C-alpha positions in Angstrom: 157.2 83.8 123.4 158.1 87.0 125.3 158.3 90.3 123.5 160.8 93.1 124.3 159.1 96.0 126.0 159.0 99.1 123.7 158.0 102.6 124.8 155.6 104.3 122.4 153.8 107.6 122.1 150.0 108.1 121.7 150.3 107.2 118.0 152.1 104.0 119.0 155.3 105.1 117.3 158.4 104.0 119.3 160.0 106.6 121.6 163.8 106.2 121.4 165.9 107.5 124.2 168.5 109.8 122.7 171.9 110.6 124.1 171.4 113.9 125.9 172.0 116.8 123.6 172.3 114.5 120.5 169.6 113.2 118.1 171.2 109.7 118.4 170.8 106.7 120.5 172.8 103.4 120.7 171.9 100.1 122.4 172.4 96.4 122.2 169.4 94.0 121.9 169.9 90.5 123.2 167.6 87.6 122.5 167.7 84.8 125.1 165.6 82.8 127.6 166.5 85.5 130.2 165.5 88.5 128.1 163.0 88.2 125.3 162.3 86.1 122.2 161.4 88.8 119.7 160.8 92.5 119.2 157.2 93.0 118.1 155.9 95.2 115.2 156.9 98.8 115.6 158.1 101.9 113.7 160.0 105.1 114.4 161.0 108.3 112.7 164.7 107.5 113.1 167.0 105.8 110.6 168.3 102.6 112.1 171.7 101.0 111.5 172.4 97.6 113.1 175.2 95.0 113.1 174.6 91.5 114.3 177.1 90.5 117.0 175.9 87.0 117.8 173.9 84.4 116.0 171.6 85.2 113.1 168.7 87.6 113.2 165.6 87.9 111.0 164.2 91.3 110.2 160.7 91.5 108.8 159.9 94.8 107.2 156.3 94.5 106.2 156.2 91.5 103.9 160.0 91.7 103.2 162.2 89.3 105.2 166.0 89.8 105.6 168.2 87.3 107.3 171.3 88.8 108.8 174.2 86.7 110.0 176.8 87.6 112.7 179.2 90.3 111.3 176.7 91.6 108.8 174.2 94.5 109.2 171.1 96.2 108.1 169.8 99.7 107.4 166.1 100.4 108.2 164.5 103.5 106.6 162.4 105.9 108.6 158.8 105.0 109.5 159.1 101.4 108.4 157.0 98.9 110.2 159.2 96.0 111.3 159.6 93.0 113.5 162.8 91.3 114.7 163.6 87.8 116.0 166.5 85.3 116.2 166.7 83.0 113.2 167.3 79.3 113.8 169.2 79.9 117.1 168.3 80.4 120.7 170.6 83.3 121.4 171.3 86.3 119.2 172.3 90.0 119.6 172.8 93.1 117.6 174.2 96.6 118.2 171.9 99.3 117.0 172.3 103.1 116.3 169.2 105.1 115.8 169.5 108.7 114.5 166.9 111.3 113.3 167.0 112.5 109.7 167.2 116.1 111.0 170.7 115.3 112.3 171.9 116.3 108.9 169.9 119.5 108.5 172.7 121.9 109.4 172.1 125.6 108.6 169.2 127.0 106.7 171.1 127.3 103.5 172.7 123.8 103.8 171.9 121.4 100.8 173.2 118.4 102.6 169.7 117.1 103.6 168.2 117.9 100.2 171.0 116.2 98.3 171.4 113.1 100.3 168.8 112.6 103.1 165.6 113.4 101.3 166.3 111.0 98.4 166.5 108.2 101.0 163.4 109.3 102.8 161.4 109.5 99.6 162.7 106.3 98.1 159.6 104.1 98.4 161.4 101.1 97.0 163.8 101.1 100.0 162.3 99.9 103.2 165.6 98.4 104.2 169.0 97.3 102.9 171.1 94.4 104.1 174.8 95.4 104.6 177.2 92.6 103.7 180.7 92.1 105.0 181.6 90.6 101.7 181.1 93.9 99.8 184.1 96.4 100.0 182.2 99.6 100.7 179.7 97.9 103.0 182.5 96.2 104.9 183.9 99.6 105.7 180.4 100.7 107.0 180.4 97.6 109.3 183.8 98.4 110.6 182.6 101.8 111.6 179.6 100.2 113.3 181.9 97.9 115.2 183.9 100.9 116.3 180.7 102.7 117.4 179.8 99.6 119.6 183.2 99.8 121.3 183.0 103.6 121.8 179.5 103.2 123.3 180.7 100.4 125.7 183.7 102.4 126.9 181.9 105.8 127.2 185.2 107.8 127.5 185.3 111.6 127.6 183.5 113.1 124.6 182.3 109.7 123.4 179.1 111.3 122.2 181.0 113.3 119.6 182.8 110.2 118.4 179.5 108.4 117.9 178.0 111.3 115.9 181.2 111.6 113.9 181.0 107.9 113.1 177.4 108.3 111.9 178.5 111.0 109.5 181.3 108.8 108.2 178.9 105.9 107.6 176.2 107.9 106.0 178.8 109.6 103.7 179.3 106.2 102.1 175.8 104.7 102.7 173.5 107.5 101.4 175.0 107.6 97.8 174.7 103.8 97.7 171.1 103.5 98.7 169.6 106.7 97.3 169.9 105.0 93.9 167.2 102.5 94.9 167.9 98.9 95.9 164.9 97.9 98.1 162.1 95.6 97.2 158.7 97.2 97.9 157.2 100.1 99.7 156.0 99.1 103.2 155.1 102.6 104.5 151.5 101.6 104.3 149.4 103.6 106.7 146.8 100.8 106.8 149.1 98.4 108.6 150.0 101.0 111.2 146.3 101.8 111.6 145.5 98.1 112.3 148.4 97.8 114.8 147.5 101.0 116.6 143.9 99.9 116.9 144.8 96.5 118.3 147.4 97.9 120.7 145.0 100.5 121.9 141.9 98.3 122.3 143.3 94.9 123.2 141.9 95.0 126.8 138.3 95.4 125.5 136.2 92.8 123.7 137.6 93.0 120.2 136.5 90.9 117.2 137.8 90.6 113.7 134.7 92.5 112.5 135.6 95.4 114.9 139.1 95.7 113.3 137.8 95.4 109.8 135.1 98.0 110.4 137.6 100.4 111.9 139.8 100.5 108.8 136.9 100.2 106.3 137.5 96.8 104.8 135.5 93.6 104.7 136.5 91.0 107.2 138.0 88.8 104.5 139.9 91.6 102.9 141.2 92.8 106.3 142.4 89.3 107.2 144.1 88.7 103.8 145.8 92.1 103.9 147.2 91.7 107.5 148.4 88.1 106.7 150.1 89.3 103.5 152.0 92.1 105.4 153.0 90.3 108.6 152.8 86.5 107.9 150.4 86.2 110.9 146.6 86.2 111.1 144.8 89.0 112.9 143.7 86.4 115.5 147.2 85.1 116.1 148.6 88.6 116.5 145.8 89.7 118.9 146.2 86.7 121.1 150.0 87.0 121.1 149.7 90.7 122.0 147.3 90.1 124.8 149.5 87.4 126.3 152.6 89.5 126.2 150.7 92.4 127.9 149.7 89.9 130.7 153.3 88.9 131.5 154.1 92.2 133.3 150.9 91.8 135.4 151.9 88.3 136.4 155.3 89.4 137.6 154.7 92.9 139.0 151.2 92.7 140.6 149.3 90.6 143.0 146.2 90.4 140.8 144.6 87.0 140.5 144.8 85.0 137.3 141.2 85.7 136.6 141.8 89.5 137.0 144.8 89.4 134.8 142.9 87.5 132.1 140.2 90.1 132.1 142.7 93.0 132.1 144.4 91.5 129.1 141.1 91.1 127.1 140.4 87.4 127.5 136.8 86.3 127.9 137.6 83.8 130.7 140.4 82.6 132.9 140.2 79.1 131.4 140.6 80.4 127.8 143.5 82.7 128.9 145.3 79.7 130.6 144.8 77.6 127.5 146.2 80.2 125.1 149.0 81.2 127.5 150.2 77.6 127.8 150.1 77.1 124.1 152.2 80.2 123.5 154.5 80.3 126.5 154.8 76.6 127.2 153.5 76.7 130.8 150.5 78.0 132.7 150.2 81.6 134.0 150.6 80.3 137.6 153.8 78.4 136.7 155.2 81.4 134.9 154.5 83.6 137.9 156.2 81.1 140.3 159.3 80.9 138.0 159.6 84.7 137.9 159.6 85.1 141.7 
């Protein structure tokens, strides 16, 4: 399985590419054999609004799973650790608008942020909210998201202002709806981020389960149980998957040997790398390299 490449800062928080001059970015994510199979665990300071445009998509926000069909959407709160993949379909896509909470700050004496934004940011029971086309108010929000997708595709003169205007229209209806609290559990757990950051920073080195557990101050058993409860994966499964995905770029963009790539990705031997690669990707590293040429 191939993961979408995400740019991150030193703390492993995602770096989003805003529209120049605006604290807003829009894009379309497409899952297919030609692009990627999933978007790995990540988080960002921005609020996120998405509408599924093809297929069905599964969002996992910590231990909470939300299945979103075509035509429906989802709101992801700031700093929520989440993972995304198609659900029971080969191809799926969604339009996404990310915007910083400080978009609403306004002037120093403005109470807009205090009245509407801070209650959402501080609502620990709201990691995310599914937006349904069957609900009247939520259907209106989805119509605005569809319009944003069209505006973004066309990029006519001053389209940036239209996009920002649409965000204000959406949030004018969304924030009062979600500030009341409709989520399931709090997933802004620093411990999960700490584990992910440690793995993503140290994957190329010899790394054991004991190393990870010691780093966050838990026993090996407690660490494994915690990670599985939050992500649905074992630490070992995630580490192997992460290493394999890191090796994909080396296979397609460098002339390194398979043995060199195995070492660079943190595997103890070429044979073990090949074994795990084939079990995950469905072919050997050499076959993958040849198909990518």
